[in-house]
C-alpha positions as CSV (number, residue, x, y, z in Angstrom):
1,M,-77.8,53.1,-12.4
2,E,-77.9,49.5,-12.3
3,N,-75.9,49.5,-15.6
4,N,-73.2,51.7,-13.9
5,Q,-73.1,49.6,-11.0
6,N,-72.8,46.2,-13.2
7,Y,-70.2,48.0,-15.2
8,S,-68.1,49.1,-12.2
9,E,-68.4,45.5,-10.9
10,G,-67.3,44.1,-14.2
11,G,-64.2,46.8,-14.4
12,Q,-63.5,45.5,-10.8
13,R,-63.6,41.8,-11.7
14,D,-61.4,42.5,-14.7
15,E,-58.9,44.4,-12.5
16,V,-58.9,41.5,-10.0
17,Q,-58.6,39.0,-13.1
18,G,-55.7,40.9,-14.3
19,E,-54.1,41.2,-10.8
20,L,-54.8,37.5,-10.4
21,E,-53.0,36.7,-13.6
22,A,-49.9,38.8,-12.7
23,V,-49.6,37.2,-9.6
24,R,-49.8,33.6,-11.0
25,R,-47.0,34.8,-13.6
26,E,-45.1,36.1,-10.8
27,A,-45.3,32.6,-8.7
28,A,-44.5,30.8,-12.1
29,E,-41.4,33.1,-12.5
30,N,-40.5,32.5,-8.6
31,H,-40.9,28.8,-9.1
32,D,-39.0,28.6,-11.9
33,K,-36.0,30.7,-10.5
34,Y,-36.5,28.3,-7.2
35,L,-35.8,25.2,-9.4
36,R,-33.0,26.9,-11.2
37,A,-31.3,27.8,-7.9
38,L,-31.9,24.3,-6.5
39,A,-30.4,22.7,-9.6
40,E,-27.3,25.1,-9.7
41,S,-27.1,24.2,-5.9
42,E,-26.9,20.6,-6.6
43,N,-24.7,21.0,-9.6
44,M,-22.2,23.1,-7.3
45,R,-22.3,20.4,-4.7
46,K,-21.5,17.8,-7.3
47,R,-18.6,19.7,-8.7
48,L,-17.2,20.5,-5.5
49,E,-17.4,16.8,-4.5
50,R,-15.6,15.6,-7.6
51,L,-13.0,18.4,-7.0
52,C,-12.2,17.1,-3.3
53,D,-12.2,13.5,-4.5
54,D,-9.8,14.6,-7.2
55,R,-7.5,16.5,-4.7
56,V,-7.4,13.6,-2.5
57,W,-6.4,11.2,-5.1
58,Q,-3.8,13.6,-6.4
59,T,-2.3,13.9,-2.9
60,K,-2.6,10.2,-2.3
61,K,-0.9,9.5,-5.6
62,R,2.1,11.7,-4.8
63,L,2.6,10.1,-1.4
64,V,2.3,6.6,-3.0
65,G,4.5,7.4,-5.8
66,H,7.3,8.2,-3.3
67,L,6.5,4.8,-1.4
68,L,6.8,3.1,-4.7
69,E,10.2,4.6,-5.2
70,L,11.1,3.1,-1.8
71,A,9.7,-0.3,-2.6
72,D,12.0,-0.1,-6.0
73,R,14.9,0.2,-3.7
74,F,14.0,-2.4,-1.4
75,E,13.8,-4.7,-4.4
76,D,16.9,-3.6,-5.8
77,A,18.5,-4.4,-2.2
78,L,16.9,-7.6,-2.2
79,R,18.4,-8.8,-5.6
80,Y,22.0,-7.9,-4.0
81,A,21.6,-9.1,-0.6
82,S,23.2,-12.3,0.4
83,A,20.5,-14.9,0.9
84,D,19.4,-15.6,4.5
85,S,21.5,-13.0,5.9
86,P,20.1,-11.1,8.9
87,L,20.3,-8.0,6.5
88,E,18.4,-9.6,3.9
89,Q,15.6,-10.9,6.4
90,G,15.4,-7.5,7.8
91,I,15.2,-5.9,4.2
92,R,12.5,-8.7,3.2
93,I,10.4,-8.3,6.3
94,T,10.4,-4.3,6.0
95,Y,9.6,-4.7,2.1
96,Q,6.7,-7.1,2.9
97,Q,5.3,-4.7,5.6
98,L,5.4,-1.8,2.9
99,Q,3.7,-4.0,0.4
100,K,1.1,-4.7,2.8
101,T,0.6,-1.2,3.6
102,L,0.3,-0.2,-0.2
103,D,-2.2,-3.1,-0.5
104,Q,-4.3,-1.6,2.1
105,E,-4.3,1.7,0.5
106,G,-5.8,0.3,-2.8
107,V,-2.4,0.1,-4.6
108,K,-2.4,-3.0,-6.8
109,A,0.6,-4.3,-9.0
110,L,0.0,-4.7,-12.7
111,R,0.7,-7.9,-14.5
112,S,2.9,-7.4,-17.3
113,V,5.2,-10.4,-18.4
114,G,3.4,-12.6,-20.9
115,Q,0.8,-9.9,-21.5
116,V,0.0,-8.4,-24.8
117,F,1.6,-4.8,-24.8
118,D,-1.0,-2.2,-23.8
119,P,0.4,1.4,-24.2
120,S,-2.2,2.5,-21.6
121,I,-0.3,0.7,-18.8
122,H,3.1,-0.2,-20.3
123,E,6.0,1.9,-21.4
124,A,8.0,0.0,-23.8
125,V,11.7,0.8,-23.3
126,E,13.0,-1.9,-25.4
127,L,12.1,-4.1,-28.4
128,G,13.6,-7.4,-28.6
129,D,13.7,-11.0,-29.6
130,G,11.9,-13.0,-26.9
131,P,10.4,-16.5,-26.3
132,G,6.8,-14.8,-26.4
133,R,4.6,-13.7,-29.6
134,E,5.2,-10.5,-31.2
135,N,3.9,-7.5,-29.1
136,T,4.0,-9.4,-25.9
137,V,5.8,-8.1,-22.8
138,V,8.8,-10.6,-22.3
139,Q,10.5,-8.5,-19.5
140,E,9.6,-6.2,-16.8
141,Y,12.3,-3.6,-15.7
142,R,9.9,-1.6,-13.4
143,K,6.6,-2.5,-12.0
144,G,3.4,-0.6,-12.9
145,Y,0.8,-0.1,-10.3
146,S,-2.9,1.2,-10.2
147,L,-4.5,3.0,-7.2
148,D,-8.3,2.7,-6.7
149,G,-8.6,1.3,-10.1
150,R,-6.8,4.2,-12.0
151,L,-3.3,4.1,-13.5
152,L,-0.5,5.4,-10.8
153,R,2.4,4.4,-12.8
154,A,3.1,2.6,-16.1
155,A,5.4,-0.5,-16.1
156,R,8.5,-0.1,-17.8
157,V,8.8,-3.2,-20.2
158,Q,10.7,-5.0,-23.0
159,V,8.3,-6.2,-26.0
160,A,8.9,-9.0,-28.2
161,S,9.6,-8.1,-31.8
162,N,9.9,-11.0,-34.1
163,H,11.1,-8.7,-36.8
164,P,14.6,-9.3,-38.0
165,K,16.8,-6.6,-36.7
166,Q,17.8,-4.3,-39.6
167,T,21.5,-3.4,-40.0
168,P,22.4,0.2,-41.2
169,P,23.3,0.3,-45.0
170,E,27.2,0.5,-45.4
171,S,28.5,3.7,-46.7
């Protein structure tokens, strides 16, 4: 009888041991699922944050782009206005206020004239002889700007080319 009792206790022990292992496996699986869900949640939060930041930047870029067109028109008006006239002074004050507002929003004008041509921030609209070294910006037709350290608008420039101009062959 004692053998039967030992056998039954041994069987119960094996059964309990098996259940314990099953519960441990399930706990490990649940812990793994929890960690994966936590990582997915963190990744989703970061994706949404990037998406939101990008959308804000795109909206800001669009609005600032319109303001830069306005700044370009003020610069044109200042070139043609009579010096020291009340109209010129009014245009200058308005232009300066617009520039101050753009600066407060993180808009910075790019330096171009005298710089080496960089296709990532300059748009070459003309090659010409100039006083600078070859591949140097000699004239700026439209200012370039960055917004929060990212290119907003490339500068339109003339680049010095010291190559002699070629004439087409005569037929």
